[in-house]
BADOTI-940686 format. One line per field, with one value per atom (N, C-alpha, C): residue number from 1; residue in three letters; chain; atom name; z, x, y. Coordinates in Angstrom, 1 decimal, always signed. Atoms other than C-alpha are relative to their C-alpha. Example, Ala and Ser with C-alpha at 12.3 -4.5 7.8 and 13.67 -1.06 7.14 Angstrom:
! BADOTI-940686
num (1 1 1 2 2 2)
residu (ALA ALA ALA SER SER SER)
chaine (A A A A A A)
atome (N CA C N CA C)
up (+0.0 +7.8 +0.0 +0.0 +7.1 +0.8)
east (+0.9 +12.3 +0.9 -0.9 +13.7 -0.8)
north (-1.2 -4.5 +1.2 -1.1 -1.1 +1.1)
***
This chain:
! BADOTI-940686
num (1 1 1 2 2 2 3 3 3 4 4 4 5 5 5 6 6 6 7 7 7 8 8 8 9 9 9 10 10 10 11 11 11 12 12 12 13 13 13 14 14 14 15 15 15 16 16 16 17 17 17 18 18 18 19 19 19 20 20 20 21 21 21 22 22 22 23 23 23 24 24 24 25 25 25 26 26 26 27 27 27 28 28 28 29 29 29 30 30 30 31 31 31 32 32 32 33 33 33 34 34 34 35 35 35 36 36 36 37 37 37 38 38 38 39 39 39 40 40 40 41 41 41 42 42 42 43 43 43 44 44 44 45 45 45 46 46 46 47 47 47 48 48 48 49 49 49 50 50 50 51 51 51 52 52 52 53 53 53 54 54 54 55 55 55 56 56 56 57 57 57 58 58 58 59 59 59 60 60 60 61 61 61 62 62 62 63 63 63 64 64 64 65 65 65 66 66 66 67 67 67 68 68 68 69 69 69 70 70 70 71 71 71 72 72 72 73 73 73 74 74 74 75 75 75 76 76 76 77 77 77 78 78 78 79 79 79 80 80 80 81 81 81 82 82 82 83 83 83 84 84 84 85 85 85 86 86 86 87 87 87 88 88 88 89 89 89 90 90 90 91 91 91 92 92 92 93 93 93 94 94 94 95 95 95 96 96 96 97 97 97 98 98 98 99 99 99 100 100 100 101 101 101 102 102 102 103 103 103 104 104 104 105 105 105 106 106 106 107 107 107 108 108 108 109 109 109 110 110 110 111 111 111 112 112 112 113 113 113 114 114 114 115 115 115 116 116 116 117 117 117 118 118 118 119 119 119 120 120 120 121 121 121 122 122 122 123 123 123 124 124 124 125 125 125 126 126 126 127 127 127 128 128 128 129 129 129 130 130 130 131 131 131 132 132 132 133 133 133 134 134 134 135 135 135 136 136 136 137 137 137 138 138 138 139 139 139 140 140 140 141 141 141 142 142 142 143 143 143 144 144 144 145 145 145 146 146 146 147 147 147 148 148 148 149 149 149 150 150 150 151 151 151 152 152 152 153 153 153 154 154 154 155 155 155 156 156 156 157 157 157 158 158 158 159 159 159 160 160 160 161 161 161 162 162 162 163 163 163 164 164 164 165 165 165 166 166 166 167 167 167 168 168 168 169 169 169 170 170 170 171 171 171 172 172 172 173 173 173 174 174 174 175 175 175 176 176 176 177 177 177 178 178 178 179 179 179 180 180 180 181 181 181 182 182 182 183 183 183 184 184 184 185 185 185 186 186 186 187 187 187 188 188 188 189 189 189 190 190 190 191 191 191 192 192 192 193 193 193 194 194 194 195 195 195 196 196 196)
residu (UNK UNK UNK UNK UNK UNK UNK UNK UNK UNK UNK UNK UNK UNK UNK UNK UNK UNK UNK UNK UNK UNK UNK UNK UNK UNK UNK UNK UNK UNK UNK UNK UNK UNK UNK UNK UNK UNK UNK UNK UNK UNK UNK UNK UNK UNK UNK UNK UNK UNK UNK UNK UNK UNK UNK UNK UNK UNK UNK UNK UNK UNK UNK UNK UNK UNK UNK UNK UNK UNK UNK UNK UNK UNK UNK UNK UNK UNK UNK UNK UNK UNK UNK UNK UNK UNK UNK UNK UNK UNK UNK UNK UNK UNK UNK UNK UNK UNK UNK UNK UNK UNK UNK UNK UNK UNK UNK UNK UNK UNK UNK UNK UNK UNK UNK UNK UNK UNK UNK UNK UNK UNK UNK UNK UNK UNK UNK UNK UNK UNK UNK UNK UNK UNK UNK UNK UNK UNK UNK UNK UNK UNK UNK UNK UNK UNK UNK UNK UNK UNK UNK UNK UNK UNK UNK UNK UNK UNK UNK UNK UNK UNK UNK UNK UNK UNK UNK UNK UNK UNK UNK UNK UNK UNK UNK UNK UNK UNK UNK UNK UNK UNK UNK UNK UNK UNK UNK UNK UNK UNK UNK UNK UNK UNK UNK UNK UNK UNK UNK UNK UNK UNK UNK UNK UNK UNK UNK UNK UNK UNK UNK UNK UNK UNK UNK UNK UNK UNK UNK UNK UNK UNK UNK UNK UNK UNK UNK UNK UNK UNK UNK UNK UNK UNK UNK UNK UNK UNK UNK UNK UNK UNK UNK UNK UNK UNK UNK UNK UNK UNK UNK UNK UNK UNK UNK UNK UNK UNK UNK UNK UNK UNK UNK UNK UNK UNK UNK UNK UNK UNK UNK UNK UNK UNK UNK UNK UNK UNK UNK UNK UNK UNK UNK UNK UNK UNK UNK UNK UNK UNK UNK UNK UNK UNK UNK UNK UNK UNK UNK UNK UNK UNK UNK UNK UNK UNK UNK UNK UNK UNK UNK UNK UNK UNK UNK UNK UNK UNK UNK UNK UNK UNK UNK UNK UNK UNK UNK UNK UNK UNK UNK UNK UNK UNK UNK UNK UNK UNK UNK UNK UNK UNK UNK UNK UNK UNK UNK UNK UNK UNK UNK UNK UNK UNK UNK UNK UNK UNK UNK UNK UNK UNK UNK UNK UNK UNK UNK UNK UNK UNK UNK UNK UNK UNK UNK UNK UNK UNK UNK UNK UNK UNK UNK UNK UNK UNK UNK UNK UNK UNK UNK UNK UNK UNK UNK UNK UNK UNK UNK UNK UNK UNK UNK UNK UNK UNK UNK UNK UNK UNK UNK UNK UNK UNK UNK UNK UNK UNK UNK UNK UNK UNK UNK UNK UNK UNK UNK UNK UNK UNK UNK UNK UNK UNK UNK UNK UNK UNK UNK UNK UNK UNK UNK UNK UNK UNK UNK UNK UNK UNK UNK UNK UNK UNK UNK UNK UNK UNK UNK UNK UNK UNK UNK UNK UNK UNK UNK UNK UNK UNK UNK UNK UNK UNK UNK UNK UNK UNK UNK UNK UNK UNK UNK UNK UNK UNK UNK UNK UNK UNK UNK UNK UNK UNK UNK UNK UNK UNK UNK UNK UNK UNK UNK UNK UNK UNK UNK UNK UNK UNK UNK UNK UNK UNK UNK UNK UNK UNK UNK UNK UNK UNK UNK UNK UNK UNK UNK UNK UNK UNK UNK UNK UNK UNK UNK UNK UNK UNK UNK UNK UNK UNK UNK UNK UNK UNK UNK UNK UNK UNK UNK UNK UNK UNK UNK UNK UNK UNK UNK UNK UNK UNK UNK UNK UNK UNK UNK UNK UNK UNK UNK UNK UNK UNK UNK UNK UNK UNK UNK UNK UNK UNK UNK UNK UNK UNK UNK UNK)
chaine (A A A A A A A A A A A A A A A A A A A A A A A A A A A A A A A A A A A A A A A A A A A A A A A A A A A A A A A A A A A A A A A A A A A A A A A A A A A A A A A A A A A A A A A A A A A A A A A A A A A A A A A A A A A A A A A A A A A A A A A A A A A A A A A A A A A A A A A A A A A A A A A A A A A A A A A A A A A A A A A A A A A A A A A A A A A A A A A A A A A A A A A A A A A A A A A A A A A A A A A A A A A A A A A A A A A A A A A A A A A A A A A A A A A A A A A A A A A A A A A A A A A A A A A A A A A A A A A A A A A A A A A A A A A A A A A A A A A A A A A A A A A A A A A A A A A A A A A A A A A A A A A A A A A A A A A A A A A A A A A A A A A A A A A A A A A A A A A A A A A A A A A A A A A A A A A A A A A A A A A A A A A A A A A A A A A A A A A A A A A A A A A A A A A A A A A A A A A A A A A A A A A A A A A A A A A A A A A A A A A A A A A A A A A A A A A A A A A A A A A A A A A A A A A A A A A A A A A A A A A A A A A A A A A A A A A A A A A A A A A A A A A A A A A A A A A A A A A A A A A A A A A A A A A A A A A A A A A A A A A A A A A A A A A A A A A A A A A A A A A A A A A A A A A A A A A A A A A A A A A A A A A A A A A A A A A A A A A A A A A A A A A A A A A A)
atome (N CA C N CA C N CA C N CA C N CA C N CA C N CA C N CA C N CA C N CA C N CA C N CA C N CA C N CA C N CA C N CA C N CA C N CA C N CA C N CA C N CA C N CA C N CA C N CA C N CA C N CA C N CA C N CA C N CA C N CA C N CA C N CA C N CA C N CA C N CA C N CA C N CA C N CA C N CA C N CA C N CA C N CA C N CA C N CA C N CA C N CA C N CA C N CA C N CA C N CA C N CA C N CA C N CA C N CA C N CA C N CA C N CA C N CA C N CA C N CA C N CA C N CA C N CA C N CA C N CA C N CA C N CA C N CA C N CA C N CA C N CA C N CA C N CA C N CA C N CA C N CA C N CA C N CA C N CA C N CA C N CA C N CA C N CA C N CA C N CA C N CA C N CA C N CA C N CA C N CA C N CA C N CA C N CA C N CA C N CA C N CA C N CA C N CA C N CA C N CA C N CA C N CA C N CA C N CA C N CA C N CA C N CA C N CA C N CA C N CA C N CA C N CA C N CA C N CA C N CA C N CA C N CA C N CA C N CA C N CA C N CA C N CA C N CA C N CA C N CA C N CA C N CA C N CA C N CA C N CA C N CA C N CA C N CA C N CA C N CA C N CA C N CA C N CA C N CA C N CA C N CA C N CA C N CA C N CA C N CA C N CA C N CA C N CA C N CA C N CA C N CA C N CA C N CA C N CA C N CA C N CA C N CA C N CA C N CA C N CA C N CA C N CA C N CA C N CA C N CA C N CA C N CA C N CA C N CA C N CA C N CA C N CA C N CA C N CA C N CA C N CA C N CA C N CA C N CA C N CA C N CA C N CA C N CA C N CA C N CA C N CA C N CA C N CA C N CA C N CA C N CA C N CA C N CA C N CA C N CA C N CA C)
up (+0.1 +4.8 -0.5 +0.4 +4.4 -1.4 +1.3 +1.0 +0.0 -0.1 +2.1 +0.2 -0.3 +3.4 -1.3 +1.2 +0.1 -1.0 +0.9 -1.9 +0.4 -0.5 +0.3 -0.4 +0.3 -0.2 -1.5 +1.5 -4.0 -0.5 +0.4 -4.2 +0.4 -0.4 -2.2 -0.9 +0.9 -4.4 -1.3 +1.3 -7.6 +0.1 -0.2 -6.2 +0.1 -0.2 -5.2 -1.3 +1.3 -8.6 -1.0 +0.8 -10.3 +0.4 -0.5 -8.1 +0.0 +0.1 -8.5 -1.1 +1.1 -10.4 -1.1 +1.1 -13.8 +0.1 -0.1 -13.9 -0.8 +0.8 -16.7 +0.7 -0.7 -14.8 +1.3 -1.2 -11.6 -0.4 +0.4 -13.5 -0.5 +0.5 -15.2 +1.2 -1.2 -11.8 +0.9 -1.0 -9.8 -0.5 +0.5 -12.1 -1.2 +1.3 -15.5 -0.1 +0.4 -16.6 -1.3 +1.4 -20.3 -0.5 +0.4 -21.0 +0.6 -0.7 -18.6 +1.4 -1.3 -15.3 +1.0 -1.0 -12.4 +1.3 -1.4 -9.2 +0.9 -0.9 -6.5 +1.2 -1.2 -3.8 +0.9 -1.0 -0.7 +0.6 -0.3 -0.2 +1.3 -1.1 +2.9 +1.2 -1.1 +5.4 -0.5 +0.6 +3.0 +0.1 +0.0 +3.6 -1.4 +1.4 +0.0 -0.3 +0.3 +0.0 +1.1 -0.9 +1.5 +0.9 -0.9 +4.6 -0.1 +0.1 +3.9 -1.3 +1.3 +0.3 +0.1 -0.2 -0.3 -1.4 +1.2 -3.1 -1.3 +1.3 -6.6 +0.0 -0.2 -5.2 +0.7 -0.8 -3.6 -0.7 +0.5 -4.0 +0.7 -0.6 -3.4 +1.1 -1.0 -0.4 -0.6 +0.5 -1.0 +0.1 -0.2 +0.3 -1.1 +1.2 -2.6 -1.2 +1.2 -5.2 +0.2 -0.3 -3.5 -0.2 +0.2 -3.5 -1.4 +1.5 -7.2 -0.6 +0.6 -8.1 +0.4 -0.5 -6.0 -0.7 +0.6 -7.4 -1.6 +1.4 -11.0 -0.5 +0.4 -10.9 -0.8 +0.8 -12.2 -1.3 +1.1 -14.8 -1.3 +1.3 -18.4 -0.6 +0.5 -20.2 -1.1 +1.1 -22.9 +0.6 -0.6 -20.4 +0.6 -0.6 -19.7 +1.5 -1.5 -15.9 +0.3 -0.5 -14.3 +1.6 -1.4 -10.7 +0.4 -0.3 -9.2 +1.5 -1.4 -5.9 +0.4 -0.5 -3.9 +1.4 -1.4 -0.7 +0.5 -0.4 -0.8 -1.1 +1.0 -2.5 -0.2 +0.3 -4.2 -0.8 +0.7 -5.5 -1.4 +1.3 -9.2 +0.0 +0.0 -8.4 +0.6 -0.5 -6.2 -1.0 +1.0 -9.0 -1.0 +1.0 -11.5 +0.6 -0.6 -9.1 +0.2 -0.1 -8.3 -1.3 +1.4 -12.0 -0.4 +0.4 -12.7 +0.7 -0.8 -9.8 -0.3 +0.3 -10.7 -1.3 +1.4 -14.4 +0.1 -0.1 -13.5 +0.6 -0.7 -11.1 -1.0 +0.8 -13.6 -1.3 +1.2 -16.6 +0.3 -0.4 -14.7 +0.0 -0.1 -14.0 -1.4 +1.4 -17.7 -0.7 +0.6 -18.8 +0.5 -0.6 -16.4 -0.6 +0.6 -17.9 -1.4 +1.3 -21.4 +0.0 -0.2 -20.3 +0.3 -0.3 -18.8 -1.2 +1.2 -22.1 -0.9 +0.8 -23.9 +0.5 -0.7 -21.4 -0.3 +0.3 -21.9 -1.4 +1.4 -25.7 -0.2 +0.1 -25.3 +0.6 -0.6 -23.0 -1.0 +0.9 -25.5 -1.2 +1.2 -28.4 +0.4 -0.5 -26.4 +0.3 -0.3 -25.1 -1.2 +1.3 -28.5 -0.7 +0.7 -30.1 +0.7 -0.8 -27.3 -0.2 +0.1 -27.5 -1.4 +1.4 -31.3 -0.2 +0.2 -31.3 +0.7 -0.8 -28.5 -0.7 +0.6 -30.2 -1.4 +1.3 -33.6 +0.2 -0.4 -32.0 +0.3 -0.5 -30.4 -1.2 +1.1 -33.7 -1.0 +0.8 -35.6 +0.5 -0.7 -33.1 +0.3 -0.4 -32.6 -0.8 +0.9 -35.5 +0.5 -0.4 -34.0 +1.2 -1.1 -30.9 +1.0 -0.9 -28.5 +1.5 -1.4 -25.3 +0.5 -0.4 -23.7 +0.9 -1.0 -20.9 -0.7 +0.7 -23.1 -0.9 +0.9 -25.7 +0.8 -0.8 -23.0 +0.6 -0.4 -21.6 -1.0 +1.1 -25.0 -0.2 +0.2 -25.4 +1.0 -1.1 -22.0 +0.0 +0.0 -22.1 -1.1 +1.2 -25.6 +0.2 -0.3 -24.7 +1.1 -1.2 -21.4 -0.5 +0.5 -23.2 -0.8 +0.9 -25.8 +0.9 -0.8 -23.1 +0.8 -0.7 -21.1 -0.9 +1.0 -24.2 -0.2 +0.2 -24.8 +1.3 -1.3 -21.1 +0.1 -0.1 -21.2 -1.0 +1.0 -24.4 +0.3 -0.2 -23.6 +1.3 -1.3 -19.9 +0.5 -0.6 -18.7 -0.9 +0.9 -21.8 +0.1 -0.1 -21.6 +1.3 -1.3 -17.9 -0.1 +0.1 -18.7 -0.9 +0.8 -21.5 +0.7 -0.8 -19.2 +1.0 -1.0 -16.6 -0.8 +0.7 -19.3 -0.4 +0.4 -20.5 +1.2 -1.2 -17.0 +0.5 -0.4 -16.2 -0.9 +1.0 -19.4 +0.2 -0.3 -18.5 +1.2 -1.1 -15.2 -0.4 +0.4 -16.9 -0.7 +0.8 -19.0 +0.8 -0.9 -16.0 -0.2 +0.0 -16.1 +1.5 -1.3 -12.8 +0.0 -0.1 -11.9 +1.5 -1.4 -8.8 +0.1 -0.3 -7.2 +1.4 -1.4 -4.1 +0.8 -0.8 -3.2 -0.4)
east (+1.4 -16.6 -0.5 +0.6 -18.9 -0.7 +0.6 -20.4 -1.4 +1.3 -23.9 +0.1 -0.2 -22.6 +0.5 -0.5 -20.8 -1.1 +1.1 -23.9 -1.0 +0.9 -26.0 +0.5 -0.7 -23.5 -0.2 +0.0 -23.4 -1.4 +1.4 -27.2 -0.3 +0.3 -27.4 +0.8 -0.8 -24.6 -0.7 +0.6 -26.4 -1.3 +1.2 -29.6 +0.3 -0.5 -27.7 +0.4 -0.5 -26.1 -1.1 +1.2 -29.5 -0.7 +0.7 -30.8 +0.9 -1.0 -27.7 -0.5 +0.3 -28.4 +1.1 -0.9 -26.9 +1.1 -1.1 -23.5 -0.2 +0.3 -24.5 -1.1 +1.0 -27.6 +0.5 -0.6 -25.6 +0.9 -0.8 -23.1 -0.9 +0.9 -25.9 -0.6 +0.7 -27.7 +1.0 -0.9 -24.6 +0.9 -1.0 -22.3 -0.4 +0.1 -23.6 -0.9 +0.7 -24.7 +0.5 -0.4 -24.7 +1.2 -1.0 -22.6 +1.4 -1.2 -19.9 -0.2 +0.1 -19.1 +0.5 -0.2 -19.3 +0.4 -0.4 -17.4 +0.0 +0.2 -18.5 +1.0 -0.9 -16.0 -0.5 +0.4 -17.2 +1.3 -1.3 -14.4 -0.1 +0.2 -15.9 +0.9 -0.9 -13.8 +1.4 -1.1 -11.1 +1.3 -1.4 -7.4 +0.5 -0.3 -6.5 +1.4 -1.4 -2.8 +0.7 -0.8 -0.3 +0.7 -0.7 +1.0 +1.5 -1.5 +4.5 +0.6 -0.5 +4.7 +0.2 -0.3 +6.1 +0.5 -0.6 +7.0 -0.5 +0.4 +7.0 -0.2 +0.3 +6.7 -1.3 +1.3 +3.3 -0.9 +0.9 +0.9 -1.3 +1.3 -2.7 +0.0 +0.1 -3.7 -0.2 +0.1 -3.3 -1.4 +1.4 -6.8 -0.9 +0.8 -8.2 +0.3 -0.3 -6.4 -0.6 +0.6 -7.5 -1.5 +1.5 -11.1 -0.3 +0.2 -10.9 +0.2 -0.3 -9.4 -1.1 +1.0 -11.9 -1.3 +1.3 -14.9 +0.0 -0.1 -13.6 +0.2 -0.3 -12.8 -1.1 +1.0 -16.2 -0.4 +0.4 -16.5 +0.7 -0.7 -15.8 +0.8 -0.8 -13.1 -0.7 +0.7 -15.6 -0.6 +0.5 -16.9 +1.0 -0.9 -14.9 -0.4 +0.3 -14.6 +0.2 -0.1 -15.3 +0.0 +0.0 -14.3 -0.5 +0.7 -16.6 +0.2 -0.1 -15.5 -1.2 +1.2 -18.5 +0.2 +0.1 -19.3 +1.2 -1.2 -16.3 +0.3 -0.3 -15.3 +1.5 -1.5 -11.9 +0.3 -0.5 -9.9 +0.4 -0.4 -9.0 +1.4 -1.4 -5.3 -0.1 +0.2 -6.5 -0.6 +0.7 -8.7 +1.1 -1.0 -5.8 +1.0 -1.0 -3.4 -0.6 +0.6 -5.8 -0.1 +0.0 -6.4 +1.3 -1.4 -2.7 +0.5 -0.5 -1.8 -0.6 +0.7 -4.4 +0.4 -0.5 -3.5 +1.4 -1.4 +0.2 +0.2 -0.1 -0.2 -0.3 +0.4 -2.1 +0.8 -0.9 +0.1 +1.3 -1.3 +3.2 -0.3 +0.3 +1.4 -0.2 +0.2 +0.4 +1.3 -1.4 +4.0 +0.6 -0.5 +4.9 -0.6 +0.7 +2.3 +0.5 -0.5 +3.5 +1.4 -1.4 +7.1 -0.1 +0.2 +5.8 -0.3 +0.4 +4.3 +1.2 -1.2 +7.6 +0.9 -0.8 +9.5 -0.6 +0.7 +6.9 +0.3 -0.2 +7.4 +1.5 -1.4 +11.2 +0.2 -0.1 +10.8 -0.5 +0.6 +8.5 +0.9 -0.9 +10.9 +1.2 -1.2 +14.0 -0.2 +0.3 +12.4 -0.3 +0.3 +11.1 +1.3 -1.3 +14.5 +0.8 -0.8 +16.3 -0.6 +0.7 +13.7 +0.2 -0.2 +13.9 +1.5 -1.4 +17.7 +0.4 -0.3 +18.0 -0.6 +0.6 +15.5 +0.6 -0.7 +17.2 +1.3 -1.2 +20.5 -0.3 +0.4 +18.8 -0.3 +0.4 +17.3 +1.2 -1.2 +20.6 +1.0 -0.9 +22.7 -0.5 +0.6 +20.3 +0.7 -0.6 +21.9 +1.5 -1.4 +25.4 +0.2 +0.0 +24.5 +1.0 -1.1 +26.5 -0.2 +0.2 +25.1 -1.4 +1.4 +21.7 -0.2 +0.2 +22.2 +0.0 -0.1 +23.3 -1.2 +1.2 +20.5 -1.3 +1.2 +17.9 -0.1 -0.1 +19.1 -0.5 +0.4 +18.7 -1.5 +1.4 +15.3 -0.9 +0.8 +14.0 +0.1 -0.2 +15.6 -0.8 +0.7 +14.2 -1.5 +1.5 +10.7 -0.4 +0.4 +10.7 +0.0 -0.1 +11.8 -1.2 +1.2 +9.0 -1.2 +1.2 +6.5 -0.1 +0.0 +7.5 -0.4 +0.3 +7.3 -1.5 +1.5 +3.7 -0.7 +0.6 +2.9 +0.0 -0.1 +4.2 -0.9 +0.8 +2.4 -1.5 +1.4 -1.0 -0.6 +0.6 -1.4 +0.5 -0.5 +0.9 -0.4 +0.3 +0.4 -1.4 +1.4 -3.4 -0.2 +0.1 -3.2 +0.6 -0.6 -0.8 -0.8 +0.8 -3.0 -1.2 +1.1 -6.0 +0.4 -0.5 -4.0 +0.3 -0.3 -2.8 -1.3 +1.3 -6.4 -0.7 +0.6 -7.7 +0.8 -0.8 -4.8 -0.1 +0.2 -5.3 -1.3 +1.3 -8.9 +0.1 -0.2 -7.8 +0.9 -0.9 -5.1 -0.8 +0.8 -7.8 -1.2 +1.1 -10.0 -0.2 +0.3 -11.8 -0.4 +0.3 -12.0 -1.0 +1.0 -15.0 -0.2 +0.2 -15.9 -1.4 +1.4 -19.3 +0.0 +0.1 -20.1 -0.9 +0.9 -22.9 +0.0)
north (+0.0 -39.2 -1.3 +1.2 -42.1 +0.2 -0.1 -42.9 +0.7 -0.7 -41.8 +1.5 -1.4 -38.5 +0.7 -0.6 -37.8 +0.1 +0.0 -38.8 +1.1 -1.0 -36.5 +1.4 -1.2 -33.7 +0.4 -0.2 -34.1 +0.3 -0.3 -34.1 +1.4 -1.3 -30.9 +1.0 -0.8 -29.4 +0.2 -0.1 -30.2 +0.8 -0.8 -28.7 +1.5 -1.3 -25.6 +0.6 -0.5 -25.3 +0.4 -0.3 -25.4 +1.3 -1.2 -22.6 +1.2 -1.1 -20.4 +1.0 -0.9 -17.2 -0.1 +0.0 -17.0 +1.1 -0.9 -15.3 +1.3 -1.2 -12.9 +0.9 -0.8 -11.9 +0.7 -0.6 -11.3 +1.2 -1.1 -9.1 +1.1 -1.1 -7.2 +0.7 -0.7 -6.5 +0.7 -0.5 -5.9 +1.2 -0.9 -3.9 +0.9 -0.6 -2.9 +1.3 -1.2 +0.6 +0.4 -0.3 +1.4 -0.8 +1.0 -1.7 +0.3 -0.2 -0.6 -0.5 +0.5 -2.2 +1.1 -1.1 +0.3 -0.7 +0.4 -0.4 +1.3 -1.1 +1.9 -0.1 +0.0 +2.9 +1.1 -1.0 +4.6 +0.6 -0.7 +7.1 +0.8 -0.9 +8.8 -0.3 +0.4 +6.8 -0.6 +0.6 +5.7 +0.8 -0.6 +6.5 -0.3 +0.2 +7.0 -0.5 +0.2 +6.9 -0.9 +0.8 +4.4 +1.0 -1.0 +6.2 -0.1 +0.2 +4.9 +0.6 -0.5 +6.2 +1.5 -1.5 +9.7 +0.5 -0.6 +12.1 -0.6 +0.5 +10.8 -1.5 +1.4 +7.3 -0.3 +0.2 +7.9 -1.0 +1.1 +5.0 +0.1 +0.1 +4.4 -1.1 +1.0 +2.3 -1.3 +1.4 -1.4 -0.6 +0.4 -2.0 +0.4 -0.5 +0.0 -0.9 +0.9 -2.1 -1.4 +1.3 -5.3 +0.0 -0.1 -4.1 +0.1 -0.1 -3.1 -1.4 +1.3 -6.5 -1.0 +0.9 -8.4 +0.3 -0.4 -6.5 -0.3 +0.1 -6.7 -1.5 +1.4 -10.5 -0.6 +0.7 -11.7 +0.7 -0.8 -9.0 -0.5 +0.4 -10.3 +1.1 -1.1 -8.4 +0.8 -0.7 -7.3 +1.3 -1.2 -4.7 +0.9 -0.9 -1.6 +0.3 -0.2 -0.9 +1.5 -1.3 +2.4 -0.1 -0.1 +3.0 +1.3 -1.3 +5.6 +0.2 -0.4 +7.2 +0.9 -0.6 +8.3 +0.6 -0.5 +10.3 +0.7 -0.8 +12.5 +1.0 -1.0 +15.7 +0.0 +0.1 +15.6 +1.3 -1.1 +18.5 -0.5 +0.4 +18.5 -0.7 +0.6 +17.7 -1.4 +1.4 +14.7 -0.9 +0.9 +13.4 -0.4 +0.3 +13.6 -1.0 +0.9 +11.9 -1.4 +1.3 +9.1 -0.7 +0.6 +8.5 -0.5 +0.3 +8.5 -1.2 +1.1 +6.2 -1.4 +1.3 +3.6 -0.5 +0.4 +3.5 -0.4 +0.3 +3.5 -1.4 +1.3 +0.5 -1.1 +1.1 -1.6 -0.1 -0.1 -0.5 -0.8 +0.7 -1.8 -1.5 +1.4 -5.1 -0.6 +0.4 -5.3 -0.3 +0.2 -4.9 -1.2 +1.3 -7.7 -1.2 +1.2 -10.0 -0.2 +0.1 -9.2 -0.6 +0.6 -10.0 -1.5 +1.4 -13.3 -0.8 +0.7 -14.2 -0.2 +0.1 -13.5 -1.0 +1.0 -15.6 -1.4 +1.3 -18.4 -0.4 +0.3 -18.2 -0.5 +0.5 -18.5 -1.4 +1.4 -21.5 -1.0 +1.0 -23.2 -0.3 +0.2 -22.6 -0.8 +0.6 -23.6 -1.5 +1.4 -26.8 -0.8 +0.7 -27.7 -0.4 +0.2 -27.3 -1.0 +1.0 -29.2 -1.4 +1.3 -32.0 -0.6 +0.5 -32.3 -0.4 +0.3 -32.2 -1.3 +1.3 -34.9 -1.2 +1.1 -37.1 -0.3 +0.2 -36.5 -0.8 +0.7 -37.6 -1.4 +1.4 -40.6 -0.9 +0.8 -41.8 -0.2 +0.1 -41.1 -1.0 +0.9 -43.0 -1.4 +1.3 -45.8 -1.2 +1.0 -47.7 -0.3 +0.2 -47.2 -0.9 +0.9 -49.2 +0.4 -0.5 -47.0 -0.3 +0.4 -48.4 +0.4 -0.2 -48.6 +1.2 -1.1 -46.1 +1.4 -1.3 -43.2 +0.2 -0.1 -44.0 +0.3 -0.2 -44.2 +1.5 -1.3 -40.9 +1.0 -0.9 -39.2 -0.1 +0.2 -40.7 +0.7 -0.6 -39.7 +1.5 -1.5 -36.2 +0.7 -0.6 -35.5 +0.0 +0.1 -36.7 +0.9 -0.9 -34.8 +1.5 -1.3 -31.6 +0.4 -0.2 -31.9 +0.1 +0.0 -32.7 +1.3 -1.2 -29.7 +1.2 -1.0 -27.5 +0.1 +0.1 -28.7 +0.5 -0.5 -28.1 +1.5 -1.4 -24.6 +0.7 -0.6 -23.9 -0.1 +0.2 -25.4 +0.5 -0.3 -24.8 +1.3 -1.3 -22.0 +1.2 -1.2 -19.8 +0.4 -0.3 -20.0 +0.8 -0.7 -18.9 +1.4 -1.3 -16.1 +1.0 -0.9 -14.8 +0.5 -0.5 -14.7 +1.0 -1.0 -12.8 +1.3 -1.2 -10.4 +0.8 -0.7 -9.7 +0.6 -0.6 -9.2 +1.2 -1.1 -6.9 +1.2 -1.1 -5.0 +0.7 -0.6 -4.5 +1.0 -0.9 -3.0 +1.2 -1.1 -0.9 +1.1 -1.0 +0.8 +0.5 -0.5 +1.7 +1.5 -1.4 +4.9 +0.4 -0.4 +6.8 +1.2 -1.1 +8.9 +0.4 -0.5 +11.0 +0.5 -0.4 +11.6 +0.5 -0.5 +13.7 -0.8 +0.8 +11.4 -1.5)
***
């Protein structure tokens, strides 16, 4: 792109950003009722269950989960989410099964996120220990003058290990916590049913 085209684009983008509705206002208008985020699902034409699932391994249709995740994405975790199935009559057993399957799905994902955070913690601790040990050896042996290549290896490896530990702690851990909170919000979904 030429400089003029980029400048024109950036001007249009800034104007658009100023005119965009506030995210809180959008969430309030689109989702909130009594400080709860409501996600409406038109169940009239929905195939509820995955046609390949069976018995005690029955699962909800993947399209439903994708829809819930897509609609819940902008909702801050401070708002509990209610998924309200509309335009279809469900039996009591169907209602219980749907509630169970949705909570089960997101509970499994939440356990996975908790495990990811534990693994991240182990990585941070291990890399920190390795980095400190290697740099400790480097500084201890620096006086012995054992050779430049070996000493440089210790210095680079120790610094790299510490750098990676900081990266895992500051960047990856923050992302994993955000994923955990979002998944936790989904795991605590309340499911409601409405005929209309």
